[in-house]
C-alpha positions as CSV (number, residue, x, y, z in Angstrom):
1,X,107.9,67.1,113.9
2,X,110.9,65.4,115.5
3,X,113.0,66.3,112.4
4,X,111.9,70.0,112.8
5,X,112.9,70.2,116.4
6,X,116.2,68.4,115.7
7,X,117.0,70.9,112.9
8,X,116.2,73.8,115.2
9,X,118.3,72.3,118.0
10,X,121.3,71.7,115.7
11,X,121.1,75.2,114.3
12,X,120.8,76.7,117.7
13,X,123.9,74.9,119.0
14,X,126.0,76.4,116.2
15,X,124.3,79.8,116.5
16,X,125.2,80.1,120.3
17,X,128.9,80.0,119.5
18,X,128.8,83.1,117.3
19,X,129.7,86.5,118.5
20,X,127.5,89.6,118.5
21,X,128.6,93.2,117.8
22,X,126.9,96.6,118.0
23,X,126.7,98.2,114.6
24,X,125.7,101.6,116.1
25,X,123.0,102.2,113.6
26,X,120.7,105.2,114.0
27,X,117.0,105.5,113.5
28,X,115.3,108.0,111.2
29,X,112.5,109.4,113.4
30,X,112.7,113.3,113.6
31,X,114.0,114.3,117.0
32,X,112.9,117.4,119.0
33,X,116.1,118.5,120.8
34,X,114.0,119.8,123.7
35,X,111.5,117.0,124.0
36,X,111.4,114.7,127.0
37,X,110.0,111.2,127.2
38,X,109.1,109.2,130.3
39,X,110.2,105.6,130.5
40,X,107.2,103.4,131.2
41,X,109.3,101.0,133.2
42,X,111.6,103.1,135.5
43,X,109.5,106.3,135.2
44,X,112.6,108.5,134.6
45,X,112.7,111.4,132.2
46,X,114.9,111.0,129.1
47,X,115.8,113.4,126.4
48,X,114.3,112.3,123.1
49,X,117.6,112.7,121.3
50,X,119.4,110.5,123.8
51,X,116.7,107.9,123.5
52,X,116.8,107.9,119.7
53,X,120.6,107.6,119.6
54,X,120.2,104.6,121.9
55,X,117.8,102.9,119.5
56,X,114.8,103.8,121.7
57,X,116.1,101.7,124.6
58,X,116.1,103.4,128.0
59,X,119.7,104.2,129.0
60,X,118.8,103.7,132.6
61,X,116.8,100.5,132.8
62,X,117.1,99.2,129.2
63,X,113.4,99.1,128.7
64,X,112.7,98.6,125.0
65,X,110.3,101.3,123.6
66,X,108.1,100.4,120.6
67,X,109.5,101.2,117.2
68,X,107.6,102.1,114.0
69,X,108.0,99.7,111.1
70,X,110.1,102.1,109.1
71,X,112.4,103.0,112.1
72,X,112.8,99.3,112.8
73,X,113.8,98.6,109.1
74,X,116.3,101.5,109.1
75,X,118.0,100.3,112.3
76,X,118.6,96.8,110.7
77,X,119.1,96.8,107.0
78,X,121.9,98.0,104.8
79,X,121.4,101.7,103.7
80,X,119.0,102.1,100.8
81,X,118.5,98.4,100.3
82,X,114.8,98.1,101.4
83,X,112.3,97.8,98.6
84,X,108.7,97.8,99.7
85,X,106.2,95.3,98.3
86,X,102.4,95.8,98.1
87,X,102.5,99.2,99.9
88,X,99.1,100.2,98.5
89,X,97.2,97.2,99.7
90,X,94.5,98.1,102.1
91,X,91.2,96.9,103.4
92,X,88.0,97.9,101.8
93,X,86.0,97.8,105.0
94,X,84.7,94.3,104.3
95,X,81.7,93.1,106.5
96,X,80.6,96.7,106.9
97,X,81.4,96.6,110.6
98,X,80.2,99.9,112.2
99,X,82.7,102.8,112.0
100,X,85.4,100.4,110.7
101,X,86.2,102.3,107.6
102,X,86.4,105.6,109.5
103,X,88.8,103.9,112.0
104,X,91.0,102.6,109.2
105,X,91.2,106.1,107.6
106,X,92.2,107.6,111.0
107,X,95.0,105.1,111.5
108,X,96.2,105.5,107.9
109,X,96.4,109.3,108.4
110,X,98.1,109.0,111.8
111,X,100.8,106.4,110.8
112,X,101.2,107.1,107.0
113,X,100.7,103.4,106.5
114,X,97.9,101.5,104.7
115,X,98.0,98.6,107.0
116,X,99.7,97.1,110.1
117,X,102.6,95.4,108.4
118,X,105.3,96.6,106.0
119,X,106.7,94.0,103.7
120,X,109.6,94.0,101.2
121,X,113.1,92.9,100.3
122,X,116.3,94.2,101.9
123,X,119.9,93.4,102.5
124,X,121.6,92.7,105.8
125,X,125.4,92.5,105.5
126,X,124.8,92.4,101.7
127,X,122.6,89.2,102.1
128,X,119.3,89.7,100.4
129,X,116.2,88.8,102.5
130,X,112.5,88.9,102.5
131,X,111.4,91.1,105.5
132,X,108.1,91.9,107.2
133,X,107.7,94.3,110.1
134,X,104.5,94.7,112.0
135,X,103.6,98.2,113.4
136,X,101.5,98.2,116.5
137,X,100.6,101.9,116.0
138,X,98.1,100.7,113.4
139,X,95.1,99.3,115.3
140,X,97.5,97.6,117.8
141,X,99.1,95.6,114.9
142,X,95.9,93.5,114.6
143,X,95.8,91.0,111.8
144,X,93.1,91.3,109.2
145,X,92.8,90.0,105.7
146,X,95.4,92.5,104.3
147,X,98.0,91.8,106.9
148,X,97.6,88.1,106.4
149,X,97.6,88.4,102.6
150,X,100.8,90.6,102.6
151,X,102.6,88.2,104.9
152,X,101.5,85.2,102.9
153,X,102.6,86.8,99.6
154,X,105.9,87.6,101.2
155,X,106.4,84.0,102.3
156,X,105.5,82.8,98.7
157,X,107.9,85.5,97.3
158,X,110.7,84.2,99.5
159,X,109.9,80.6,98.5
160,X,110.0,81.4,94.8
161,X,113.2,83.5,95.0
162,X,114.9,81.3,97.6
163,X,115.4,84.1,100.0
164,X,115.7,83.8,103.8
165,X,112.6,85.2,105.6
166,X,112.6,87.4,108.7
167,X,109.4,88.6,110.3
168,X,109.1,91.0,113.2
169,X,105.9,90.6,115.1
170,X,104.0,93.2,117.2
171,X,100.3,92.5,117.5
172,X,97.2,92.4,119.7
173,X,95.9,89.4,117.6
174,X,93.2,88.9,115.0
175,X,91.2,92.0,114.0
176,X,87.7,91.5,115.3
177,X,86.1,93.9,112.9
178,X,86.8,91.4,110.0
179,X,85.4,88.4,111.8
180,X,86.2,85.0,110.4
181,X,88.2,86.5,107.5
182,X,90.8,87.6,110.1
183,X,90.9,84.2,111.7
184,X,91.4,82.6,108.3
185,X,94.8,84.4,108.0
186,X,96.2,82.1,110.8
187,X,95.7,79.0,108.6
188,X,96.7,80.8,105.4
189,X,100.1,82.1,106.7
190,X,100.8,78.8,108.5
191,X,100.1,76.8,105.3
192,X,102.4,79.0,103.3
193,X,105.2,78.6,105.9
194,X,104.8,74.8,105.7
195,X,105.5,74.9,101.9
196,X,108.4,77.3,102.6
197,X,109.8,74.8,105.2
198,X,109.4,71.8,102.8
199,X,111.6,73.7,100.3
200,X,114.3,74.2,103.1
201,X,113.7,77.9,103.4
202,X,115.2,79.6,106.5
203,X,112.6,81.5,108.5
204,X,113.5,83.6,111.6
205,X,110.9,85.4,113.8
206,X,111.7,88.3,116.1
207,X,108.9,88.7,118.8
208,X,108.6,92.3,120.1
209,X,106.2,93.8,122.6
210,X,103.4,92.7,122.4
211,X,102.9,89.5,120.3
212,X,99.6,88.0,121.3
213,X,96.4,86.4,120.0
214,X,96.1,85.0,116.5
215,X,99.5,86.2,115.5
216,X,101.3,84.4,118.4
217,X,99.2,81.3,117.5
218,X,100.3,81.2,113.9
219,X,103.3,82.6,112.0
220,X,105.0,84.2,115.1
221,X,105.9,80.9,116.7
222,X,106.7,78.9,113.5
223,X,110.2,80.2,113.0
224,X,113.3,77.9,112.6
225,X,114.9,80.3,115.0
226,X,112.7,82.4,117.3
227,X,114.2,85.5,118.8
228,X,112.6,88.0,121.2
229,X,113.3,91.4,122.6
230,X,113.8,91.7,126.4
231,X,110.6,91.7,128.5
232,X,108.3,91.5,125.5
233,X,104.7,90.3,126.2
234,X,104.2,87.1,124.3
235,X,101.1,84.9,124.7
236,X,97.6,84.0,123.4
237,X,94.8,84.7,125.9
238,X,95.1,87.5,128.5
239,X,96.5,86.9,131.9
240,X,93.2,87.5,133.7
241,X,91.3,85.1,131.4
242,X,93.9,82.4,132.1
243,X,93.9,82.9,135.8
244,X,90.1,82.7,135.9
245,X,90.1,79.6,133.8
246,X,92.7,77.6,135.7
247,X,91.9,79.3,139.0
248,X,95.5,79.8,139.9
249,X,97.8,82.8,140.5
250,X,100.3,83.0,137.7
251,X,104.0,84.0,138.1
252,X,104.8,87.7,137.9
253,X,106.9,87.1,134.8
254,X,104.3,85.0,133.1
255,X,104.0,85.6,129.3
256,X,107.3,87.6,129.2
257,X,110.0,86.6,126.7
258,X,112.2,85.6,129.7
259,X,109.5,83.2,130.9
260,X,109.1,81.7,127.4
261,X,112.9,81.3,127.1
262,X,113.0,79.4,130.4
263,X,110.2,77.1,129.2
264,X,111.9,76.5,125.9
265,X,109.4,78.3,123.6
266,X,111.9,80.6,122.2
267,X,115.6,80.3,121.3
268,X,117.2,83.5,122.5
269,X,116.4,87.0,123.9
270,X,118.4,89.6,122.0
271,X,119.0,93.2,123.1
272,X,118.1,95.7,120.3
273,X,121.7,96.9,119.9
274,X,122.8,93.3,119.2
275,X,119.9,92.4,116.8
276,X,121.5,93.4,113.5
277,X,124.7,91.4,114.2
278,X,122.7,88.4,115.5
279,X,120.6,88.3,112.4
280,X,123.8,88.7,110.3
281,X,125.3,85.7,112.0
282,X,122.2,83.6,111.4
283,X,122.0,84.6,107.8
284,X,125.6,83.7,107.2
285,X,125.1,80.4,109.0
286,X,122.2,79.4,106.8
287,X,123.5,80.6,103.5
288,X,123.5,78.0,100.7
289,X,127.0,76.6,100.2
290,X,128.6,78.0,97.0
291,X,129.3,75.4,94.4
């Protein structure tokens, strides 16, 4: 464990000296020129076009709106470089939880995804990576057996092909409809990451709003470098549960990315406009030396 923390500390010291630049990438979501969206933080009305051109960050208060998995991927990777893996994988409604299959179908129709994570390979600054992006539009990004299986397969794929691994988290936690099978994914993904780390693979996580429950207690917090977007909710149990348990009033910024950075749980908070360049710098830093 001491060697792991030393490796992360040394990497972070070198990483902090690198510069970050805005690549000005645009997202793919269709834009209604007349549509207006209200910022959940400052409550101001913003034209959807302006919001999209600003990578779905409020131009007034810089609140970071949620991004779909595909829009997130488009904003980060080199054009036409993403190749999806296991896109057709989906749950068969195991455990026969009441109305679960109907709920899955509803979310599949609404999001055009089969599950709450999109996995594949891509290139950032011409560097090939293994990439997973969770989508909280699909049952709040909850982790069931398919989410855990896809992420585990991606880790193993990155291990076999010696690719750097980047995972964007956005989740309410384990999926209760799948019971113990959902909780098993925590151990499965963590074990795969242990093997990946033993082979000196580079793993970076980016925590987005929200990252909670079983996801935060497993692969989300196991990165060699852990980044987060501003003011993202990151934690395990809910605030009220903790306050009732410890019988204390928690700080206003408790379980925010800023709070976690202050306590040393994450390495850096990165504005969305700087994220591509930051990941580029990290990938260049951790490339294998050319013989």
